[in-house]
DOKOL-459494 format. One record per residue (C-alpha): residue number from 1; residue in one letter; x negated, y negated, z negated. Coordinates in pm, whole numbers, plus 50000, padded with zeros to 5 digits. Layout:
<filums>
+-----+----+-------+-------+-------+
:   i : aa :     X :     Y :     Z :
+-----+----+-------+-------+-------+
: NUM :  A :     X :     Y :     Z :
...
+-----+----+-------+-------+-------+
</filums>
This chain:
<filums>
+-----+----+-------+-------+-------+
:   i : aa :     X :     Y :     Z :
+-----+----+-------+-------+-------+
:   1 :  M : 16633 : 72628 : 51593 :
:   2 :  D : 16676 : 72876 : 51280 :
:   3 :  K : 16669 : 73194 : 51560 :
:   4 :  I : 16347 : 73056 : 51645 :
:   5 :  A : 16111 : 73312 : 51545 :
:   6 :  F : 15829 : 73203 : 51805 :
:   7 :  H : 15755 : 72887 : 52021 :
:   8 :  S : 15427 : 72816 : 52238 :
:   9 :  D : 15479 : 72411 : 52023 :
:  10 :  F : 15418 : 72570 : 51704 :
:  11 :  V : 15083 : 72495 : 51556 :
:  12 :  P : 14881 : 72801 : 51629 :
:  13 :  Y : 14552 : 72745 : 51464 :
:  14 :  H : 14348 : 72797 : 51758 :
:  15 :  L : 14021 : 72736 : 51696 :
:  16 :  A : 13811 : 72484 : 51934 :
:  17 :  L : 13459 : 72599 : 51797 :
:  18 :  P : 13297 : 72872 : 51627 :
:  19 :  I : 13291 : 72849 : 51250 :
:  20 :  Q : 13023 : 72622 : 51139 :
:  21 :  T : 12858 : 72708 : 50797 :
:  22 :  V : 12669 : 72410 : 50687 :
:  23 :  L : 12481 : 72289 : 50401 :
:  24 :  V : 12613 : 71927 : 50277 :
:  25 :  S : 12390 : 71679 : 50038 :
:  26 :  L : 12587 : 71464 : 49797 :
:  27 :  P : 12388 : 71203 : 49604 :
:  28 :  A : 12323 : 71129 : 49260 :
:  29 :  V : 12562 : 70940 : 49025 :
:  30 :  A : 12321 : 70739 : 48802 :
:  31 :  A : 12383 : 70690 : 48430 :
:  32 :  S : 12528 : 70353 : 48289 :
:  33 :  T : 12596 : 70167 : 47970 :
:  34 :  A : 12774 : 69833 : 48017 :
:  35 :  T : 12837 : 69654 : 47703 :
:  36 :  W : 13111 : 69349 : 47728 :
:  37 :  A : 13131 : 69062 : 47448 :
:  38 :  A : 13428 : 68840 : 47425 :
:  39 :  P : 13235 : 68519 : 47329 :
:  40 :  P : 13276 : 68338 : 47026 :
:  41 :  L : 13582 : 68065 : 46961 :
:  42 :  L : 13332 : 67802 : 46853 :
:  43 :  P : 12944 : 67760 : 46866 :
:  44 :  G : 12755 : 67940 : 46612 :
:  45 :  M : 13046 : 68173 : 46538 :
:  46 :  P : 13044 : 68531 : 46568 :
:  47 :  T : 13167 : 68737 : 46855 :
:  48 :  R : 13510 : 68823 : 46843 :
:  49 :  L : 13495 : 69137 : 47006 :
:  50 :  S : 13271 : 69386 : 47194 :
:  51 :  Y : 13276 : 69721 : 47343 :
:  52 :  S : 13043 : 69958 : 47537 :
:  53 :  V : 13172 : 70132 : 47868 :
:  54 :  T : 12973 : 70457 : 47951 :
:  55 :  G : 12900 : 70595 : 48310 :
:  56 :  Q : 13054 : 70464 : 48611 :
:  57 :  Q : 13222 : 70573 : 48924 :
:  58 :  L : 13089 : 70622 : 49272 :
:  59 :  S : 13218 : 70720 : 49613 :
:  60 :  G : 13120 : 70827 : 49925 :
:  61 :  A : 13132 : 71003 : 50284 :
:  62 :  A : 12897 : 71269 : 50404 :
:  63 :  N : 12890 : 71391 : 50748 :
:  64 :  A : 12952 : 71814 : 50756 :
:  65 :  Y : 12981 : 71891 : 51104 :
:  66 :  A : 13000 : 71668 : 51466 :
:  67 :  H : 13274 : 71841 : 51685 :
:  68 :  N : 13249 : 71561 : 51944 :
:  69 :  L : 13600 : 71639 : 52039 :
:  70 :  G : 13723 : 71280 : 52123 :
:  71 :  Y : 14013 : 71334 : 51940 :
:  72 :  V : 14122 : 71387 : 51551 :
:  73 :  P : 14170 : 71745 : 51506 :
:  74 :  L : 14340 : 71956 : 51232 :
:  75 :  V : 14014 : 72079 : 51052 :
:  76 :  M : 13971 : 72311 : 50728 :
:  77 :  V : 13663 : 72320 : 50510 :
:  78 :  A : 13628 : 72593 : 50287 :
:  79 :  Y : 13405 : 72628 : 49997 :
:  80 :  A : 13320 : 72902 : 49727 :
:  81 :  G : 13590 : 73096 : 49892 :
:  82 :  N : 13865 : 72846 : 49920 :
:  83 :  V : 14005 : 72590 : 50145 :
:  84 :  I : 13921 : 72255 : 50036 :
:  85 :  V : 14214 : 72058 : 49881 :
:  86 :  A : 14232 : 71706 : 49790 :
:  87 :  G : 14067 : 71612 : 49485 :
:  88 :  R : 13905 : 71958 : 49413 :
:  89 :  I : 13624 : 71947 : 49138 :
:  90 :  A : 13276 : 72062 : 49315 :
:  91 :  Q : 13034 : 71971 : 49053 :
:  92 :  S : 13039 : 71945 : 48659 :
:  93 :  F : 12768 : 71808 : 48468 :
:  94 :  G : 12781 : 71713 : 48051 :
:  95 :  A : 13089 : 71475 : 48082 :
:  96 :  G : 13032 : 71384 : 48454 :
:  97 :  R : 13245 : 71488 : 48730 :
:  98 :  R : 13235 : 71512 : 49119 :
:  99 :  M : 13568 : 71574 : 49311 :
: 100 :  I : 13529 : 71611 : 49726 :
: 101 :  S : 13837 : 71607 : 49978 :
: 102 :  V : 13804 : 71687 : 50373 :
: 103 :  Y : 13899 : 71420 : 50664 :
: 104 :  A : 13827 : 71426 : 51056 :
: 105 :  T : 13742 : 71160 : 51302 :
: 106 :  T : 13730 : 71161 : 51676 :
: 107 :  S : 13359 : 71314 : 51633 :
: 108 :  H : 13300 : 71439 : 51291 :
: 109 :  V : 13453 : 71656 : 50993 :
: 110 :  V : 13377 : 71459 : 50698 :
: 111 :  L : 13356 : 71552 : 50300 :
: 112 :  N : 13447 : 71252 : 50114 :
: 113 :  W : 13338 : 71240 : 49705 :
: 114 :  C : 13385 : 71061 : 49439 :
: 115 :  G : 13171 : 71136 : 49143 :
: 116 :  Y : 13154 : 71028 : 48789 :
: 117 :  S : 12834 : 70980 : 48526 :
: 118 :  S : 12802 : 70960 : 48213 :
: 119 :  S : 12538 : 70864 : 47966 :
: 120 :  V : 12345 : 71095 : 48146 :
: 121 :  D : 12289 : 71143 : 48552 :
: 122 :  L : 12530 : 71321 : 48752 :
: 123 :  P : 12245 : 71529 : 48948 :
: 124 :  A : 12242 : 71530 : 49368 :
: 125 :  I : 12365 : 71872 : 49464 :
: 126 :  S : 12394 : 72064 : 49825 :
: 127 :  I : 12688 : 72251 : 49881 :
: 128 :  T : 12750 : 72499 : 50151 :
: 129 :  V : 13059 : 72472 : 50352 :
: 130 :  Q : 13268 : 72648 : 50618 :
: 131 :  V : 13402 : 72451 : 50879 :
: 132 :  L : 13696 : 72517 : 51094 :
: 133 :  V : 13817 : 72315 : 51375 :
: 134 :  F : 14112 : 72380 : 51548 :
: 135 :  R : 14204 : 72252 : 51921 :
: 136 :  T : 14509 : 71999 : 51983 :
: 137 :  P : 14726 : 72248 : 52217 :
: 138 :  A : 14763 : 72130 : 52572 :
: 139 :  A : 14986 : 72241 : 52844 :
: 140 :  D : 14766 : 72290 : 53138 :
: 141 :  P : 15007 : 72205 : 53451 :
: 142 :  A : 14795 : 72450 : 53676 :
: 143 :  K : 14851 : 72738 : 53475 :
: 144 :  A : 15226 : 72924 : 53516 :
: 145 :  L : 15465 : 72906 : 53171 :
: 146 :  F : 15310 : 73304 : 53118 :
: 147 :  S : 15084 : 73524 : 53320 :
: 148 :  G : 14874 : 73807 : 53198 :
: 149 :  N : 14654 : 74062 : 53308 :
: 150 :  P : 14487 : 74405 : 53120 :
: 151 :  S : 14213 : 74122 : 52987 :
: 152 :  G : 14419 : 73892 : 52848 :
: 153 :  F : 14755 : 73679 : 52857 :
: 154 :  Q : 14850 : 73305 : 52785 :
: 155 :  I : 15155 : 73143 : 52747 :
: 156 :  G : 15281 : 72805 : 52714 :
: 157 :  R : 15093 : 72708 : 53063 :
: 158 :  G : 14778 : 72780 : 52805 :
: 159 :  K : 14876 : 72677 : 52479 :
: 160 :  I : 14792 : 72967 : 52394 :
: 161 :  E : 14565 : 73246 : 52488 :
: 162 :  S : 14485 : 73576 : 52404 :
: 163 :  T : 14111 : 73524 : 52448 :
: 164 :  G : 14048 : 73267 : 52181 :
: 165 :  S : 14005 : 73306 : 51792 :
: 166 :  Y : 14308 : 73215 : 51570 :
: 167 :  L : 14344 : 73201 : 51201 :
: 168 :  R : 14524 : 73490 : 51083 :
: 169 :  Y : 14644 : 73658 : 50771 :
: 170 :  R : 14369 : 73899 : 50629 :
: 171 :  S : 14467 : 74265 : 50482 :
: 172 :  A : 14329 : 74335 : 50173 :
: 173 :  G : 13920 : 74441 : 50182 :
: 174 :  E : 13862 : 74233 : 50487 :
: 175 :  T : 13616 : 73928 : 50432 :
: 176 :  S : 13903 : 73595 : 50366 :
: 177 :  T : 13923 : 73252 : 50240 :
: 178 :  D : 14175 : 73196 : 50006 :
: 179 :  F : 14494 : 72960 : 50134 :
: 180 :  D : 14727 : 72799 : 49873 :
: 181 :  L : 15096 : 72752 : 49929 :
: 182 :  A : 15151 : 72560 : 49642 :
: 183 :  R : 15098 : 72216 : 49456 :
: 184 :  T : 14710 : 72271 : 49359 :
: 185 :  V : 14677 : 71966 : 49087 :
: 186 :  G : 14818 : 71953 : 48728 :
: 187 :  L : 14752 : 71624 : 48562 :
: 188 :  G : 14764 : 71520 : 48201 :
: 189 :  N : 14609 : 71315 : 47903 :
: 190 :  G : 14450 : 71111 : 48160 :
: 191 :  G : 14263 : 71422 : 48336 :
: 192 :  V : 14291 : 71627 : 48612 :
: 193 :  R : 14338 : 72049 : 48671 :
: 194 :  I : 14292 : 72201 : 49012 :
: 195 :  S : 14372 : 72562 : 49056 :
: 196 :  T : 14312 : 72665 : 49446 :
: 197 :  G : 14260 : 73060 : 49531 :
: 198 :  G : 14332 : 73116 : 49159 :
: 199 :  D : 14010 : 72967 : 49093 :
: 200 :  V : 14107 : 72691 : 48775 :
: 201 :  M : 13876 : 72394 : 48735 :
: 202 :  Q : 13956 : 72103 : 48502 :
: 203 :  D : 13785 : 71800 : 48319 :
: 204 :  D : 13759 : 71783 : 47921 :
: 205 :  F : 14038 : 71495 : 47948 :
: 206 :  Y : 14304 : 71750 : 48066 :
: 207 :  S : 14593 : 71887 : 47830 :
: 208 :  G : 14861 : 72063 : 47971 :
: 209 :  S : 14980 : 72411 : 48112 :
: 210 :  F : 14966 : 72370 : 48499 :
: 211 :  A : 14913 : 72734 : 48642 :
: 212 :  G : 14866 : 72668 : 48979 :
: 213 :  G : 15041 : 72864 : 49295 :
: 214 :  P : 15047 : 73091 : 49520 :
: 215 :  F : 14802 : 73173 : 49773 :
: 216 :  I : 14714 : 73398 : 50068 :
: 217 :  P : 14385 : 73537 : 50231 :
: 218 :  V : 14328 : 73397 : 50587 :
: 219 :  G : 14032 : 73438 : 50817 :
: 220 :  T : 13956 : 73442 : 51207 :
+-----+----+-------+-------+-------+
</filums>
Protein backbone atom coordinates (compact mmCIF):
# COMPACT_ATOMS: atom_id res chain seq x y z
CA MET A 1 0.00 0.00 0.00
CA ASP A 2 2.88 2.40 0.60
CA LYS A 3 3.64 2.24 -3.15
CA ILE A 4 0.17 3.49 -4.11
CA ALA A 5 0.06 7.25 -4.70
CA PHE A 6 -3.45 7.41 -6.14
CA HIS A 7 -6.54 5.22 -6.07
CA SER A 8 -10.18 5.84 -7.02
CA ASP A 9 -11.27 4.74 -3.54
CA PHE A 10 -9.36 7.61 -1.92
CA VAL A 11 -11.72 10.41 -0.86
CA PRO A 12 -11.57 12.82 -3.82
CA TYR A 13 -13.58 15.69 -2.24
CA HIS A 14 -15.89 15.98 -5.24
CA LEU A 15 -18.51 18.68 -4.68
CA ALA A 16 -22.02 17.30 -4.92
CA LEU A 17 -23.47 20.81 -5.14
CA PRO A 18 -22.12 24.31 -5.83
CA ILE A 19 -20.64 26.10 -2.81
CA GLN A 20 -23.43 27.82 -0.91
CA THR A 21 -23.03 31.11 0.94
CA VAL A 22 -25.73 31.34 3.59
CA LEU A 23 -26.68 33.51 6.55
CA VAL A 24 -27.35 31.55 9.75
CA SER A 25 -29.14 33.18 12.70
CA LEU A 26 -28.36 32.04 16.25
CA PRO A 27 -30.58 33.07 19.18
CA ALA A 28 -29.71 35.08 22.27
CA VAL A 29 -28.80 33.49 25.58
CA ALA A 30 -30.46 35.43 28.40
CA ALA A 31 -28.55 36.59 31.47
CA SER A 32 -29.19 34.68 34.67
CA THR A 33 -28.36 34.86 38.35
CA ALA A 34 -29.36 31.94 40.56
CA THR A 35 -28.85 31.87 44.33
CA TRP A 36 -28.68 28.65 46.34
CA ALA A 37 -28.84 28.49 50.11
CA ALA A 38 -28.45 25.50 52.41
CA PRO A 39 -31.36 25.27 54.85
CA PRO A 40 -30.72 26.05 58.53
CA LEU A 41 -30.01 23.19 60.88
CA LEU A 42 -33.04 24.09 63.00
CA PRO A 43 -35.97 26.43 62.47
CA GLY A 44 -35.06 29.99 63.33
CA MET A 45 -31.32 29.46 62.91
CA PRO A 46 -29.43 31.42 60.23
CA THR A 47 -28.72 30.00 56.79
CA ARG A 48 -25.53 27.98 56.85
CA LEU A 49 -24.22 28.62 53.37
CA SER A 50 -25.33 30.45 50.25
CA TYR A 51 -23.81 31.29 46.89
CA SER A 52 -24.85 32.79 43.58
CA VAL A 53 -24.23 31.46 40.08
CA THR A 54 -24.10 34.07 37.34
CA GLY A 55 -24.99 33.24 33.76
CA GLN A 56 -26.38 30.16 32.08
CA GLN A 57 -25.59 27.72 29.28
CA LEU A 58 -27.90 26.94 26.37
CA SER A 59 -27.34 24.86 23.26
CA GLY A 60 -29.17 24.26 20.03
CA ALA A 61 -28.91 23.52 16.33
CA ALA A 62 -29.59 25.64 13.27
CA ASN A 63 -30.06 24.27 9.77
CA ALA A 64 -27.49 25.90 7.50
CA TYR A 65 -28.39 24.26 4.19
CA ALA A 66 -30.77 21.61 2.82
CA HIS A 67 -28.72 19.30 0.58
CA ASN A 68 -31.44 16.60 0.30
CA LEU A 69 -29.03 13.94 -0.98
CA GLY A 70 -30.73 11.15 0.94
CA TYR A 71 -27.51 10.08 2.69
CA VAL A 72 -25.13 11.66 5.20
CA PRO A 73 -22.38 13.28 3.12
CA LEU A 74 -18.97 14.62 4.05
CA VAL A 75 -19.37 18.35 4.60
CA MET A 76 -17.20 21.35 5.41
CA VAL A 77 -18.40 24.75 6.54
CA ALA A 78 -16.12 27.79 6.43
CA TYR A 79 -16.54 30.85 8.62
CA ALA A 80 -14.32 33.96 8.58
CA GLY A 81 -11.92 32.30 6.15
CA ASN A 82 -11.41 29.05 8.09
CA VAL A 83 -13.00 25.61 8.00
CA ILE A 84 -15.05 25.34 11.20
CA VAL A 85 -13.53 22.97 13.75
CA ALA A 86 -15.54 21.57 16.67
CA GLY A 87 -15.81 24.16 19.43
CA ARG A 88 -14.80 27.15 17.32
CA ILE A 89 -15.51 30.40 19.16
CA ALA A 90 -17.95 32.36 17.00
CA GLN A 91 -18.96 35.08 19.47
CA SER A 92 -17.48 36.85 22.48
CA PHE A 93 -19.48 39.40 24.42
CA GLY A 94 -18.24 40.46 27.83
CA ALA A 95 -17.83 37.24 29.78
CA GLY A 96 -20.19 35.41 27.41
CA ARG A 97 -19.12 33.02 24.64
CA ARG A 98 -20.69 31.03 21.82
CA MET A 99 -19.02 27.94 20.31
CA ILE A 100 -20.10 26.29 17.07
CA SER A 101 -19.51 22.97 15.33
CA VAL A 102 -20.86 21.24 12.22
CA TYR A 103 -22.63 17.99 11.42
CA ALA A 104 -24.75 16.61 8.59
CA THR A 105 -27.95 14.58 8.38
CA THR A 106 -29.47 12.83 5.37
CA SER A 107 -31.09 16.13 4.38
CA HIS A 108 -29.31 19.07 6.02
CA VAL A 109 -26.00 20.63 6.98
CA VAL A 110 -26.40 21.79 10.57
CA LEU A 111 -24.58 24.25 12.83
CA ASN A 112 -24.57 23.06 16.42
CA TRP A 113 -24.05 25.85 18.96
CA CYS A 114 -23.45 26.22 22.66
CA GLY A 115 -23.76 29.66 24.28
CA TYR A 116 -22.85 30.99 27.70
CA SER A 117 -24.28 34.24 29.07
CA SER A 118 -23.08 36.19 32.10
CA SER A 119 -24.81 38.89 34.14
CA VAL A 120 -25.82 40.36 30.76
CA ASP A 121 -27.41 38.71 27.74
CA LEU A 122 -25.33 37.05 25.05
CA PRO A 123 -26.96 38.73 22.03
CA ALA A 124 -28.42 36.92 19.05
CA ILE A 125 -26.13 36.95 16.02
CA SER A 126 -26.24 36.15 12.33
CA ILE A 127 -23.11 34.73 10.68
CA THR A 128 -22.31 34.19 7.03
CA VAL A 129 -20.83 30.78 6.22
CA GLN A 130 -19.78 28.89 3.10
CA VAL A 131 -21.16 25.34 2.89
CA LEU A 132 -19.35 22.61 0.95
CA VAL A 133 -21.14 19.30 0.43
CA PHE A 134 -19.14 16.41 -1.07
CA ARG A 135 -20.65 13.45 -2.83
CA THR A 136 -19.95 9.93 -1.64
CA PRO A 137 -18.12 8.24 -4.56
CA ALA A 138 -20.01 5.31 -6.04
CA ALA A 139 -19.11 3.16 -9.04
CA ASP A 140 -21.50 3.14 -11.98
CA PRO A 141 -21.46 -0.41 -13.44
CA ALA A 142 -22.52 1.01 -16.81
CA LYS A 143 -19.25 2.92 -17.13
CA ALA A 144 -15.83 1.59 -18.10
CA LEU A 145 -13.02 1.30 -15.57
CA PHE A 146 -11.35 4.15 -17.45
CA SER A 147 -12.58 6.23 -20.37
CA GLY A 148 -12.05 9.65 -21.84
CA ASN A 149 -12.26 12.01 -24.78
CA PRO A 150 -11.11 15.58 -25.56
CA SER A 151 -13.88 17.01 -23.36
CA GLY A 152 -13.08 14.98 -20.24
CA PHE A 153 -12.33 11.63 -18.65
CA GLN A 154 -13.48 9.40 -15.81
CA ILE A 155 -11.86 6.62 -13.80
CA GLY A 156 -13.07 4.04 -11.33
CA ARG A 157 -16.39 3.67 -13.20
CA GLY A 158 -17.31 7.27 -12.57
CA LYS A 159 -15.93 7.66 -9.05
CA ILE A 160 -13.66 10.44 -10.33
CA GLU A 161 -14.65 12.67 -13.25
CA SER A 162 -12.66 15.52 -14.74
CA THR A 163 -15.86 17.49 -15.29
CA GLY A 164 -16.48 17.68 -11.53
CA SER A 165 -15.44 20.42 -9.12
CA TYR A 166 -12.98 19.23 -6.47
CA LEU A 167 -11.41 20.65 -3.35
CA ARG A 168 -7.76 21.41 -4.04
CA TYR A 169 -4.71 23.18 -2.71
CA ARG A 170 -4.70 26.89 -3.51
CA SER A 171 -1.51 28.73 -4.39
CA ALA A 172 -0.52 32.10 -2.96
CA GLY A 173 -2.68 34.93 -4.22
CA GLU A 174 -5.77 32.79 -4.89
CA THR A 175 -8.93 33.18 -2.85
CA SER A 176 -8.87 30.34 -0.35
CA THR A 177 -10.12 28.88 2.92
CA ASP A 178 -7.65 27.67 5.53
CA PHE A 179 -7.74 23.95 6.35
CA ASP A 180 -6.03 22.86 9.59
CA LEU A 181 -3.65 19.91 9.59
CA ALA A 182 -3.13 19.44 13.33
CA ARG A 183 -4.77 19.87 16.72
CA THR A 184 -6.76 23.09 17.02
CA VAL A 185 -7.86 23.16 20.68
CA GLY A 186 -5.85 23.82 23.84
CA LEU A 187 -7.26 23.59 27.38
CA GLY A 188 -5.94 25.23 30.54
CA ASN A 189 -7.26 26.51 33.86
CA GLY A 190 -10.82 25.59 32.90
CA GLY A 191 -10.61 27.65 29.72
CA VAL A 192 -10.10 27.00 26.02
CA ARG A 193 -7.96 28.42 23.23
CA ILE A 194 -8.87 27.71 19.58
CA SER A 195 -6.25 28.16 16.87
CA THR A 196 -7.52 27.70 13.32
CA GLY A 197 -5.92 28.95 10.13
CA GLY A 198 -3.52 31.02 12.22
CA ASP A 199 -6.38 32.86 13.96
CA VAL A 200 -6.34 32.49 17.74
CA MET A 201 -9.43 32.84 19.97
CA GLN A 202 -9.64 32.12 23.68
CA ASP A 203 -11.93 32.67 26.63
CA ASP A 204 -11.11 34.71 29.73
CA PHE A 205 -10.26 31.68 31.86
CA TYR A 206 -7.60 30.14 29.62
CA SER A 207 -4.00 30.07 30.77
CA GLY A 208 -1.46 28.19 28.73
CA SER A 209 0.74 28.38 25.69
CA PHE A 210 -1.06 26.40 22.96
CA ALA A 211 0.07 27.90 19.64
CA GLY A 212 -1.86 25.78 17.15
CA GLY A 213 -0.50 23.84 14.21
CA PRO A 214 0.07 24.05 10.47
CA PHE A 215 -2.64 24.67 7.89
CA ILE A 216 -2.99 24.92 4.12
CA PRO A 217 -5.13 27.10 1.84
CA VAL A 218 -7.80 25.14 -0.06
CA GLY A 219 -10.55 25.95 -2.54
CA THR A 220 -12.29 24.63 -5.63
